[in-house]
N, C-alpha and C positions, 0 to 999 in steps of 0.2 A: 365247719365254722371255724376261722382262724381264733390264735391266742387273743389278739386285740378286740376281736368282736367278743370272744367268750367274758372279757373282763368288763367290757362295756354291759353285757347283757347282765352279768352279776352285780354292776353297778346300778342298772335298773330295777332289778329286784330287790336291791338293797334300799331305794328310794321309795320301793312298793307301787313302781309302775312297769307296763309293758311295753316294748317297743311295737311301733305300727310297721305295717308291711313295706310301706312307702319310704320310711327311715332305713330300714333294712336294706333296701333296693337301692337307695342313693349311696350308703357305705360300700357296698358290692360295686357299683359303678364307680365309685370313687378309687378302688382297689385297682381297677381295671385301666385306670387313664382317663376316665371321662370328665368333660366339663358336661355342664347343664342348668336346667332351671326348675327349680322345686316351685309347685304350685299347690297350696294347700290353704284352706280356711284359716282364719286369725285363731291363735290360740289351740293350733294342733301340734305344736313340736316341731315347726319347720327349724328354729335355731338350731337344737341338737342334731336333725338330720345333715344339716349341712358343715355343721363344726366337727361332729365326732369320726367323720372320714379320716380327716387328718390326724386325729389320735390315735385311731387304730392302725394307721399306717405307722406311726411312731413306734407304737407299742409292739409291732410286729418285726421292727428293724433289729437288726445283730446288736446285742447289748454292748459288745466289745468297740462297735462302731459309735456308739452314743458317747461312750467313756471317753473317746479320743478329743472330743470337744467339749469340755466344760462348761466355756463360756456359752452364754445363749445367742442362739443366731435367729433371725426374723424368719419364721416359718408360715405362718398363716397372717393376711391382711384381711380383715373385716373391714367393709366400707359402710358407712350409715350414712343416710340424706341427712338427718338431723343430729346435730352436735350433743343436743341436750339428752340423747338416748344412750350416749356413749358409755357413761357409768353403768346405767343398768346393764347394758349388753356386757361388759368386764364381769359384772356380778353373776350373771347366767354362765358365763364361758368358764370364771372360776371354779363354779360349783363343781364339775366331775373332776377337773384336775386336782382341786385340792382333797376331795373324797379319795380319789384314787391314788394320791401320793406322786403324783407326775411331777416332775422338775422344770416345769413350764412357769415363766412369768408372762402375766398378761397385763397389758396396760392401755391405756388410750391417750391419744393425740389429736388434739382439737384446737379450735382458736381459744379454749377455756383452759388448756395446759398451762402451768406455770413456766415461767423462764428457765428456772432452775430443773425442772423435769425434762424439759425439752433438751437441755444441755447435756444432761444424763444420758438422755436416750441415743443422742449422737454420737457417744463413747461407746455405747453397749445397748443394741437395741433388745427388747423384749421377745420372746419367742412368739408371743401375738400381739397383733396391734390393731385396737380398733381406733377407725380414724374418719376422716369424712374426704369426698372429693379432692376438696382444697388442699386440706392437709397434706393428703398423699401426693398432690403435683408439687407442692411445696418442698417434701423431701427428694423427688426427682429433680429437683432445682438445683440440689447441692451436690459439690464436688465430691466426686467418688461415691455417688449415689448407686452404681451399678454393684460396687463391694456391698454395701449394705443389703440389697437384695439378692445376694448371691445364692443363698439357700431358701429363698422363698419357695413354697410348694404350692399354696392354694390361696386363692382370694374369694371372698364371699362378698357379694353385694346385696344388702339388706334392703327390703322394699324397693325392689328393683322398679315397680310400676311409677315410682315418686321420681325417678331420676330419667326415665325411658324417654320421656317427650320433652327433654328440657335441655337446656346448653349444659347445665350440670352434669345430665346423662353422657354428653359428647366428650366433656373433659374427662369423665371417667373411662370412657371408650378409647381417648388419647393415650391416657395414663397405662390402661391395660396394654396397648399395642406396644407402648416401651417396654413394659415388663416381660412380655412375650418375647420381646425380640432376645433380652437377657437371658431367658428360662423357656428353651422349647417345651419342657415339659410341664409348665405351669398350667394347673387346673384351674377353671374359674365357674363359681356355681352362683346363680342369682336365686333370690326368695322374693315371693310374693303371695298374695292373696287374691289380687283383683287385678288380672289383665284378662282382657278379651281375646287380643291377637296374640297367643303364647308362640307361635312361630315365628313371627317377627320381633318379639321380644327375645327369643333365643337367639337368633341371628344377629341382633345388637350386641348382645352381652358377649357372645364368642368371636365376634369378628368376621372379615372376609378372608380368613386364611383356609387354605384346604387342609385336606389330611387331619381334620381335629374332629376326635371322637365325641359327639355331642348327645343328650337324651333330655328330654321334657318328662319329669317326673310328676305326675299327678297324686295328689295326696287325698286329704278328705275334702271332700266339696260338701258334703251333706250336713254340715253342722247346724242343728237345729237353731233358726233364727226366728224370732218372734218380733213382727213389725205390726203396732197397733197406732192409734190416734187418741188424742184428747179432742173431745167433741165440742163445738160450740154449742151453748144451750139453742141459741137462734142463727139461722142462717137468713142473711138480710139479702133482698133482691138485687141490690145493688153495691157489690164488693168493690173495695179498692185496696190497693197495696197496703200490708200492715195495719190495716185498720183494726183486725181482732187483736193481734199481739198481745197487750199485756191485760187485756180484758179476759185472757184465760188464765191469768196470774193466780187466782183462788184455787185452782182444779190442778195447777203446776206444783202449787206449794203442799196441796193434798198429796199429790202422787209422790213426791220428795219424800213426805213425812212417813210414807209407808215403808220404806226403804233403809236399809244401813247406810248405804254409800251410793250417790249418784252422780253421773256427770251428765251437766246440760250443756249442749254445743249449741253455739250459734253460727252463722255463716260470715260475721265481720267482727273486728275489736269493738266497735262502736255497739253492736248488740249485746257483746259481752257484757261491758261496763253498765248499760241500761238494766239490763235482766239480773245482775247481780246485785244492783243497789235496791231493785223491785223486790227481791225475794228477801232480802234482809231487811228492808222497811215492812214487810208482810210479817217477819217471824224475826225480830231482835234478838230472841231468844238463842238463835241457832250462831250468833256472833262469836267467832272464834272456831266456830265450826264449819263454815262457808267461806271459800276462798273464789278468786276468778285467776285465770290462767289465759295469757296470749303472748304472742312474742315480742311486744313494746315492752313488757314488763321485767324489770330487772331480775337478771338470773338467779342471783341467790333468793329471790321471792319465789321464783319458778321451782326451784329446787326444792325450797321448804314444802311447796303445795304439793310436789309430787311425793316427797317422803311421807308427807303427812296422808296423802290418800293411799298409797301404798301399805300403810301401817294400819289404815282403817280407823284413822281419827277424823277424817272430813266426812262430814253429812253429805255436802254437795260442793262440787266445783263448776263454775261457769267457764265454759272455754271455747276457744275457736279451734282450728285445725292443729293448733301448739300441741294438743293432745291425741291428736289422729292414729298416732304410728306407734308401733313397737313395746312402748312400754307395758309391762306387765302389772295392772292394779287389779290383783285379784281379789280383794274386797269389794270392787264395784258392782252391785247387783242389777244396776237400772241405767240405760242413758236416754235420756230425752234429746230431741231434736228440735230447735226452734225454727222454725220455716222450712220450705222445702229442701232438701239435700242437694237439687239441682242435678244429682247424678246418681247413679245405682252402685258405683263403688265406693263413692265418698259414704254412703248411708251403711253399706255392708263394713266398711272400714270404722265407722264410729260405732256401729252395734258391736264389734268384737272387742270394744273396752269392756263390755260385762261379759260375764262368763269365759274370762281369758284363759281358759286351760282345757286341756283334752277332755271329752265329755261335756263341757259347760254348756249352759243354754245362753246364748247373745239374747238380749231383747232391747228394741229401742221404741220408743213412743213419740210420735212426731206431733208437735205443738202446730199447727196452721196456723199463719198470719193474715191471710184470706182465705174465703171460701174456697174459691179455686184451688189452692193448694191441697185440697183433700182429693182431687184429681191425680195432681201429681204423686200424692202419697200412696194413692191405690196402685198407680203404674209402676211406681220404683218397687213396690211389694210384688207385683205379678213377676217382672224381670228377676228380681232377686231369687224369688221362689223356683225360677226356672233357670237358675245359676249363670243368668247373663250379666254380663258387666261390659263397660265402655273399652273401645280399642284405646290404646296409647300410641299417637303416632308419632315417630322418631323425627330429629330434625337433622335436615340435609344441608350437610357442608358450610356451616357459618364461617366465614373468613376473618369474622373478627375474633372468635376463639383461636383459630387456626394461627393467625398472627400471633395472638398471646403465646401460644404454644410453641413455636419456634423461638421464641425468645426464653421461656422455660428450659428449653431442650439447651440452648446454647448456655445458658447458666451454669448447667450442670456438667457433663461431660462433655459438651459439644456435639457435632453430627457432620457427617458428609453428606453432600447435595443428594445423590441419587438413592443413598441407603434410606434417608429420611423421607423421602417422597414415598418410597416403595413402604417404610414402615406406615405411614399415615393412612396411606390407601388401603391398608388392612384392616381399618376400621368399618363399619358399618356405614357411619356418617359420610365419610371420604372416599367411598368406594368408586364414586363417579367422579373423582376432583380431577380435573385436566391438568396437564403441565404447565399450561399457561396461567392457569389460577394459581397453582401452587407458586410458580416464579413471581408472581404479581405479588402476593403475600411476602415471598423473601425479600423481593426488592422493597415493599413497604417497612420490613421491621430492619433491612442494612442502610437504606438511604432515604427512608420516609416518603418514598415514591416519587412521582414524577413533579409534586406541587412542593413538598416539604425539604428537598434535597438540600437546600441552602442552610439548613437548621441542624447543627449539630447533635441536639438532644433526641432527634428521632433516627440517628444514626446509632441503633441499639446494637446490632450483632455484626461483629467484622470478621473478616476471612483471614483465617492465620494457617499458613501451609492449605492441607486440603480441609481444615475444619473449621465450622462457623461457631465462632464463641462470644461472650461478652466479657469485654474488657475493663470496662468503666465501672467503678467501685458504686457509684453513685446511681446509675441506671440498674446494676444489678439490686441493690437495696429498695429502689422505688418499684422495681418490677416485682419482687417479692411480696412487698406490701399490697399490691394491686392485683395478684392472683385470685382468680375466681370469676362467677357470670352473675352473682346475686347482686344485681342493681336496684337500688331503693333511693326515692328522694331523700336528701342531707336531713339527718335527724339531729334533734337537741336533746342533750341529757336533762332529764327534769329531777330538780333536787331540792331539798330543803335548805332554807338558809344556815340551819344547824349543820349539814353536813352531808347527810344520808341520802342516797340516790334511790329513784323509785323505778326508772326505767328511763324509754325514750319515745319523742314523740315528733312528727315531722315538722321540719322548720316553718314550712308553709301554715301550718295551724298557730303554730306560736306567734308567727311575724303578723297575725290578724288580732292578738291580744293587748289591751290596754292594761297598766298596771292597775290592781283592784278586781279587775274581771275573775270570775270564779269558774272553773271548769274540772269535769269530773274525769279521773285516773287513778289506776289500779286499784279502783274500789274507794278512793277517797275523794271528797271535796277539797279543791286545792284551789288556794288564792295566788293568782299571778304577780309576782312582786317586780322583776326585772328578768332581761336577759342580757347576758354577758359571756362572752369567748362560747359560744353555741351550748352553753348552758342555761338554762330556765329555772331560775329559783321562785320558790313557792313556798307557802305557810299552810297549815291547815286551816279550813272555814268551816263555819258552822252551818252556813247556807247550804239547802239541799238541791236547789233548782241551778245548776250549774251546766255550762254547755259541755256537750260530749263531744270530743273529738272525731272527725270523721278521716280515717286513714286511706290513702291511695291504693289503689289494687284490691279492694275489698269486694268486688261485685262477682258473683260467679254465673258462670254461663250455664245455660241449660244446655245438658248434653243431647246429643241427636238420639241415643236410645230411650231417655226419657221423653223427649219430644214425640217420638213413635208411639210409645205407650199412651200419651195424653190423647193422641190424636184416636186411638184404637178405643181407650173408654168413650169419648166423644160419639164416635161411630155406634158404640154400643147403645148408648143412651138414646140416640137417634130412633133405633130400633126399638126402643122400651126396655133395655135390660140392664139392669141395675144390680151388679153381683156383690160387690164389696159394702162393708159398712159405710164406709166413706162415700162412696157413690151414690149409695141410699141417701145419705144426708144431704146430698147436693140435687136430688132429685127434682124436687120443686123448683130451684132456681133454674136447673138446665131447661125443664119443660117451660117455663116461664120465657128463657131465650127461643124456644122454638116457638112459643105463641107470637112473640112480637116481631120475630127476624126468621133465623133458622138455626139448627144445628149443622156445622160441615160433617160430611162423611169422610173417611179414611183419602179417598182420591178426588176430594171436592174442594174448593177453595172458596171462602165466604167472603163476600165484599159488602159492607152496609154505608148507605148514602142517608145521611142524617142532615136537617136543618133545626139549628137552633138560632137563640138570638146573639150567640157568637157567631156565627158564621153558617158556613157549608162544612161539612165534615165527610170525609170517606175514612172507612176503617178497614184493614184488610187483615185478616187472619192467619198467620204463616205456623204458628205454634212451634217456630225454630227458634226461639232464645232472643235475647235482647241487643246483643252485637250484631246478627245479621240484620235484626228490624230495623235498627240504626242505619246500617248501611242502605237498605230498601227506602228507608224512608228518604236519604238525599237523592238516591238514584231514581226513584219513582216522580219525587219531585221535579228533579232537573228534566226529564225525559216529559214531564206532562207540560212544563213549562215551554218547552219546544213547540208544542202544538198550540197554546196559548199563554202569552205573557202573564203570570200571575206570581203573588208571594203566598208562603204557606208559614202558618206556625205547626210545628211537628211534635210528635211525643212516640215513645216506643215502648213496649213491654216485653216480657217474654212470648206472649201469645201472640201479640199482633203492632199494628201500627197506625198511626193516625196523620192525615193532612187536613189542615183546616185552611180555609180563605174565606176570604167576603165576598168571592164569586164562586158560581158553581163549577165544580170541577168536571171536567169531560173525560170521566174514567171510562166510558165505554169506547169511546174514539180513542184514547190513549192505548188500552187493550188491545185495538184493532191495527193499532199502528207498531207494535211492537214493545209495549210496556214491559212485558216479561221477557223480550228476547235476549238473547246471552251474546247476539252481533254487538259488535263495538262494546262490550261490557267495560273493559280496561279504559279505555277513553272516557266514557259516560261517568265511570265511577270518580276519576280524576277530577273531571271536569265539575261535579257535582259537589264533591268534599274538597276542604281546606287540607287538601294532602301535603301542601307544603309545610302547614305548621304540625300536622301530625307524623310527619317524616322527621322533622327538626326535633321532634319529643323522642319520638324513636331512634334516631340518630346519636341523641345524648348517649343512649344504652350501649350502644354498639361502639361509640367513640372510647368510653371508659372501658371495655372489655378488650377494645382493640391496643389500648395503651395511648392512645393520642392525648389525654388529660389525666393528670394526676390529681387524687381527691386531697391530699395532704397528708400530713404526718400525723400520728394518734395526738389528739387533744388540739391540733388546729387545722381541722378539715376544711375544706373551701366551702363557703355558702352556696347554697342553690343557685342563686343570682349569678356569683362567679361562674358556675360551672356551667349555666346555661349560656352565658356572654361567652366562653371559651369554644363550646360546642357549637353554639349558632353561627362564630365566625369560621369555623372549621367547614362545618357545612355550606356556608355562602360561598367560600374559596373553592370547595371542590366542585359546586354546582356551575359556578362560574368558569373555573380554568381546568377542570378534571371531570367534565362530565360522565366519564367512562369508569370514573373510578368503583371499584368493586364493591367497596364497601357504602357506597351512594346505592347501588343496585341491590345489594342486600338489604339496605333500609326500606326501599320502596316494597320490597316482598314481604318483608316483616309486618309493614304496615296493613298490606293487605290480607295478611294471614292472621295476624293477632290482633289488629282493631277492627277488622271487618268480617273473620271468617271467611274468608273469599271462596275456599273450596265449599263451604257448606252452603253459601250464598250461590253459588252456581249451580249446586245439586238442587235446590230449593226452587231455582228459576225452572229448572228441567222438569220437575216434579209439577208446576205450575203449567208447563205448556202440554203435560199430557193429563190433568184434571178438568173436570168440571167447573166452570167458573159460575158463581151463583151470586147475584146481585140484588140485594133486598132494598126497600125503601121506607125502614120503621118511620112510625110518626112520632117517635119519641125515643130516646137514648135506651139500650138494650143492657143487659148484665155484663156481657162480653166487652161492649164499648167502654163502658162506665169509668173501669179503672186508667182507661186511655183519656179520657175527658179530664179525668182528675189530675193526672199528670202535668196537663196543659196549665190547669189553674195553680199547681204547685211551683210551675218556674216564676210565675207573675205575683207570689203572695207570701207574706211571713207565714208561719207555722201556725200560729192562732188564725188569722184571717182566712188560710188554706180549710181549716179544719170547719170554722162554723160556714163556711160556703157549701163546703161537700155536705153538711149535716142538713142545711137547708134544700139542696138540690134533691137528696134523698126523700127529705119530706114532700117536696113538691112532685118528683115523678111517682111517689106511692101513692097520693092522692089522685093522679091522673089515671092510676091503674086501678 
């Protein structure tokens, strides 16, 4: 054991801790020049395993060498996907440094960092910098940035799974490629608790360069996790989405009351607002000890809630994914999950917020919002106990981000053509980038491509001697303000007339309000007064029944792994096997389904044909998630209409899809004619969907990332309408005059993959073709089809009318049975 490691072990002893074998393995590998990926359960010491290797290296250095440079230099960069976590990480990293008297400074640099602190850091960087992918890229865009990173030894990417399958992950890859070019001995370590495809995750992390020593270090995978459920008193024969929901409120409140501190997770910000109000109404004596937390609430409020939770002063916090990651809330004893988590990794991540320390037991209790979610909860527990989690699929060579990056590098120290092409190709994402694609991106940032050449504002990068640089100060300023890949609808500040800010809501929601309307936000009932300069002015309201905002992007897709688990559970039920408490609870429901129609086995596709007074229904059960089923709805409707001209009403859920027509639907003939065929699939999808409108919406995001449009300066952002008009114009121009524009090609790819999950759709069709097709003709609606029937009505009625209609239908069907 070397001197540095002895000091670390002494510090562990001083804290009453004992280092784990995997931590010592990482420190040893670090000393030998390795990069790698640390995969260990939440709350098992990953942070210190990744950080202390660089501390040991420093402690082992010759003391005289250290004394030569008293001024701090940047040695370690710690990347976090969430800037809200930066302050907590700084505190964790400072603990050993301060206790051992090491003369390192540790600071954060994110979008929340003050202008004064940023300016000071530019003159003298700390020894350790905790930052985000965006802030790191901004640093690389500065002049003389190479000098700033000259002493950099290690980069740690925290919660690597969160970045891996996103454009933010690709942005991180590009930043790492530049830093590796400046420092050949740079070590990169990733940290994660929930990745299925570890080898791929490591490849993306370390890049496409040869002769890099790498290792996956498996830490503690068998941390005790308890996953259970709050059971409804009655399982109805005809469940529908969300109908249990708040019926379980008394049991949820009873569960919260048993524990000192609880986090209640929901899947959307709207649900967070609803459940917070409901719990507070049930227990008004908890006022001041219950809070909500989501990404649209103001930063000051979020930080206050986090600090109160950390100090054990909060009885309950209702949250979305904004509390999923990283933060150590030791006082939290229990986690509740409202609704299905839709994925194994998500539930494990959330469960880890309780018992967040080595040896701690994580416990999560699921609250089903309909009876079928009990099947999902049982499936997610089975996968979690087998240490199975979903793969994270990396994104392949997005040219919008490459275009942005070429301007970023030109802003910094500039680049030579051949060298930067080779550098970009060292990333996993761009390993297959062709020279033609690279030159297209370069032409786009230097001339605006073939279509925009006449407009000087698109000549962002210029060639000076052998280097590509940015000369125009206005272009430089605008670009730095636009660096990033997080694209959301334009939002408006919500602010009291008196002045204090509550957070932000999407402009599309505010635009539908009239003065005097009451809505619920940040746990308060607010009356809308007026909107001015992208700010919605409000005052407190005593009315309780306000509108709850709905945010775009809140729908969670059902993961492929969970889909498989659901199908396995239903197959077991078909054979009379009900192992878990959740499956036993739905036994009568599934037996009733089998009696009226059938239960599909694992390699069987169930199709139900039912006639009601609404018309002729066909239900197809895929269990592949709502996005895939929406794609199938359009595809199957189009293919059937080629056999017989007819119009359809459509509905979809995570479990299946419905086609409804006034005429009988020739489903058997359609199957014989290739309903499930993968032939001509792309053409049929484009014919069946309004891909033009979907593409325009997706292009809006790509255009922002690529720098085609500027969203505006702080305080004077462009409205959604202005951005839509600008991007719509570009889309139409490219489509008409430059149809081979590579950003258009990227748009079409992203629509197919992001909006329709094309890869999964194709895999499902292949599964259909290998499966037994079972068609039944139930005399009345079945439990499986009822949620889809309900969805059709939901589109046509107000909330009140919808609830009344569904109740009457249930009463009618119960009498018939």
